[in-house]
C-alpha positions in Angstrom: -11.5 -15.9 -11.3 -10.8 -12.1 -11.4 -9.9 -12.1 -15.1 -13.0 -14.0 -16.2 -15.3 -11.8 -14.2 -13.6 -8.7 -15.8 -14.4 -10.1 -19.3 -17.9 -11.0 -18.4 -18.5 -7.6 -16.9 -17.2 -5.7 -20.0 -19.3 -7.9 -22.3 -22.4 -7.3 -20.2 -21.9 -3.5 -20.0 -21.5 -3.3 -23.8 -24.8 -5.0 -24.4 -26.8 -3.5 -21.6 -25.8 0.1 -20.8 -27.6 2.9 -19.0 -26.4 6.4 -19.5 -27.2 9.4 -17.3 -26.8 12.7 -19.0 -27.6 16.3 -18.0 -29.3 18.4 -20.6 -29.8 21.9 -19.3 -31.3 21.3 -15.9 -33.0 18.1 -16.9 -31.5 14.7 -16.0 -32.1 12.3 -18.9 -31.9 8.5 -18.8 -31.0 6.6 -22.0 -31.2 2.9 -21.9 -30.2 0.5 -24.7 -29.7 -3.2 -25.2 -32.1 -4.5 -22.5 -35.9 -4.4 -22.4 -37.1 -3.2 -19.0 -40.7 -4.1 -19.6 -42.2 -7.1 -17.9 -39.5 -7.2 -15.3 -41.9 -7.3 -12.3 -39.8 -5.3 -9.8 -39.5 -1.6 -10.8 -36.8 1.0 -10.1 -37.5 3.5 -7.3 -37.7 7.3 -7.5 -36.7 9.5 -10.4 -34.0 12.2 -10.8 -36.7 14.9 -10.2 -38.4 13.0 -7.4 -35.9 10.7 -5.6 -36.9 8.5 -2.7 -35.9 10.1 0.6 -33.7 8.0 2.9 -33.1 8.6 6.6 -29.6 8.4 7.9 -29.3 5.3 10.2 -32.5 3.7 8.9 -32.3 0.6 6.6 -34.2 0.9 3.4 -35.5 -2.2 1.5 -35.2 -1.2 -2.1 -35.6 -2.5 -5.6 -34.4 -1.8 -9.1 -35.6 -2.9 -12.5 -33.8 -4.7 -15.2 -30.8 -2.5 -16.3 -32.5 0.2 -14.4 -31.5 3.0 -11.9 -33.2 3.8 -8.6 -32.8 7.3 -7.3 -32.5 8.4 -3.7 -31.6 11.5 -1.6 -30.6 11.9 2.1 -29.6 14.8 4.3 -26.6 14.5 6.6 -27.2 14.9 10.3 -23.6 15.6 11.5 -20.3 16.7 10.0 -18.8 13.2 9.5 -17.8 10.5 7.2 -20.8 8.4 6.0 -20.8 4.8 5.1 -23.2 3.8 2.2 -23.9 0.0 2.4 -25.7 -1.7 -0.5 -26.2 -5.3 0.7 -28.4 -8.4 0.1 -28.2 -7.8 -3.6 -29.7 -10.2 -6.2 -27.7 -9.1 -9.2 -24.6 -6.9 -10.1 -25.3 -3.5 -8.6 -23.3 -0.3 -8.1 -24.0 3.1 -6.5 -23.0 6.6 -7.3 -23.1 9.6 -4.9 -23.9 13.1 -6.2 -24.3 16.5 -4.5 -27.7 18.4 -4.5 -26.9 19.6 -8.1 -26.2 16.1 -9.4 -22.5 16.7 -9.6 -20.7 13.4 -9.3 -18.8 12.9 -6.1 -17.9 9.2 -5.8 -18.9 5.7 -6.9 -18.8 2.1 -5.5 -18.5 -0.7 -7.9 -16.1 -3.1 -6.3 -17.6 -6.4 -7.6 -18.8 -7.5 -11.0 -21.5 -9.9 -9.7 -24.1 -9.9 -6.9 -22.2 -8.7 -3.9 -22.1 -6.1 -1.2 -21.1 -2.6 -2.4 -19.9 -0.7 0.7 -17.7 2.4 0.9 -17.2 5.4 3.2 -17.4 9.0 2.0 -15.1 11.8 2.8 -16.2 14.1 5.6 -19.5 15.7 4.7 -21.0 18.8 6.2 -24.1 18.6 8.4 -27.5 19.5 7.1 -26.6 19.0 3.4 -28.7 17.0 0.9 -27.0 14.4 -1.4 -28.4 12.2 -4.2 -27.7 8.5 -4.6 -28.2 6.4 -7.7 -28.3 2.5 -7.6 -27.7 0.9 -11.0 -28.3 -2.6 -12.2 -25.9 -4.3 -14.7 -27.1 -7.9 -15.1 -30.5 -7.1 -16.6 -32.1 -8.9 -13.6 -34.6 -7.0 -11.6 -34.2 -7.5 -7.9 -34.2 -6.3 -4.3 -31.5 -5.0 -2.0 -30.9 -3.4 1.4 -29.5 0.2 1.5 -28.2 1.9 4.6 -26.6 5.3 5.0 -24.9 5.7 8.4 -22.4 8.0 10.1 -18.8 6.9 10.5 -16.7 4.2 9.0 -18.3 0.8 8.3 -17.6 -1.6 11.2 -19.2 -4.8 9.9 -17.6 -7.5 7.8 -16.7 -6.5 4.3 -14.1 -7.2 1.6 -10.5 -6.4 2.3 -8.1 -4.9 -0.2 -8.7 -4.5 -3.9 -7.2 -5.7 -7.1 -5.1 -2.6 -7.5 -4.3 -2.3 -3.8 -4.2 -5.7 -2.0 -3.8 -5.9 1.7 -0.2 -6.9 2.7 0.2 -10.1 4.7 3.3 -11.1 6.6 4.5 -14.7 6.3 4.1 -16.5 9.7 1.7 -14.0 11.1 -2.0 -14.9 11.5 -4.4 -12.4 9.8 -7.9 -12.0 11.1 -9.7 -11.3 7.8 -13.2 -10.6 6.5 -15.1 -10.9 3.3 -18.5 -9.6 2.1 -21.5 -11.4 0.6 -20.4 -13.2 -2.6 -17.3 -11.0 -2.3 -13.6 -11.2 -2.9 -10.8 -10.0 -0.5 -7.4 -9.3 -2.0 -4.0 -9.8 -0.4 -0.3 -10.0 -1.3 2.7 -11.5 0.5 6.5 -11.8 -0.1 8.3 -15.1 0.3 11.1 -15.2 2.8 13.0 -18.4 1.8 13.0 -20.9 -1.0 10.5 -23.7 -0.6 6.8 -24.7 -0.5 4.5 -22.5 1.6 1.3 -23.6 3.4 -1.7 -21.4 3.0 -4.3 -22.0 5.7 -7.8 -20.4 5.6 -9.5 -21.4 8.8 -12.3 -20.5 11.3 -14.5 -19.7 8.3 -18.2 -18.7 8.7 -19.3 -19.6 5.2 -18.1 -21.5 2.1 -14.8 -19.8 1.1 -12.0 -20.6 -1.3 -8.6 -19.1 -2.1 -6.6 -18.6 -5.3 -2.9 -17.9 -5.6 -1.4 -15.7 -8.3 2.0 -14.4 -9.2 2.9 -10.7 -9.2 1.3 -10.3 -12.7 -1.9 -11.9 -11.6 -1.2 -15.1 -13.6 -3.1 -17.9 -11.8 -1.0 -20.5 -10.1 -3.3 -22.7 -7.9 -6.5 -22.7 -6.0 -7.9 -24.4 -2.9 -11.6 -25.2 -2.8 -11.8 -28.6 -1.1 -15.2 -28.0 0.7 -18.5 -26.6 -0.5 -19.5 -25.4 3.0 -17.8 -23.6 5.9 -14.6 -25.5 6.4 -10.9 -25.1 6.5 -9.2 -24.6 3.2 -5.5 -25.6 3.5 -3.0 -26.4 0.8 0.7 -26.3 0.1 2.2 -24.4 -2.8 4.8 -25.6 -5.3 8.4 -24.5 -4.5 8.5 -20.7 -4.5 11.7 -18.6 -4.8 12.7 -16.3 -1.9 12.0 -12.6 -2.0 9.1 -12.9 -4.5 5.7 -11.2 -4.2 2.5 -13.2 -4.8 -1.2 -12.3 -4.8 -3.9 -14.2 -2.9 -7.7 -13.8 -3.2 -10.4 -15.2 -0.9 -13.8 -15.7 -2.4 -17.2 -16.1 -0.6 -19.8 -18.5 -2.1 -22.7 -18.7 0.3 -23.9 -15.1 0.2 -22.9 -14.7 3.9 -20.6 -12.0 5.1 -18.1 -13.3 7.6 -14.7 -13.5 9.2 -11.8 -16.0 8.9 -8.2 -16.6 9.9 -5.5 -16.6 7.2 -2.0 -17.8 7.8 0.9 -18.3 5.3 3.6 -20.5 6.7 7.1 -20.8 5.4 8.8 -24.2 4.8 
């Protein structure tokens, strides 16, 4: 699933690209490949007049086809801040800038409609920052945007493609996954044999996929199209070998689950 999404994402971004460039003191937007006219919903704010967000207050936002919405917020404390872009209707990403529009960080974990949540480094109090929300599917839509102090405490995706969370065979992991998200894991076999992978206590429709250490797909388990246990046994696996595992969410509902890999 990951590789197909990667290909689709690259193809989409070649045909529908939005470029932000600084010319002198003017921020210029150049859009090619997608007509933004007639999209209904429009992007919010402009580089020179961004919409003001209040820390701790949820904003119901919108963005046009292949568009960018612009925001600013002022920190209230010296703290880490979590920026949560949720309830998305298409593939969105966000970028954080300082008051001079120097780029600080981005969040683009998913190549489809899914939560984009990340925590900033510690930011000083009383400082203004800019935030840009970009749309990549050429589908105008709405979203929820929240800037809050501290590290995100709600359900979200775990791990990443480049840095999956490590599981221990025989130990139950209490996991979580975001809306239409993917959580990434890896584990190392302990003995030769077939392993049972049990995804239980789910709160929405989930599935899992097993890959080798090079991300070549080996098998999947998606027996149910609703919140239900997804349990299957692998082929015989050699001992001392690392495998990757992904858990995908299909209902657009963030939630938790239990994940257990059992040795033969």
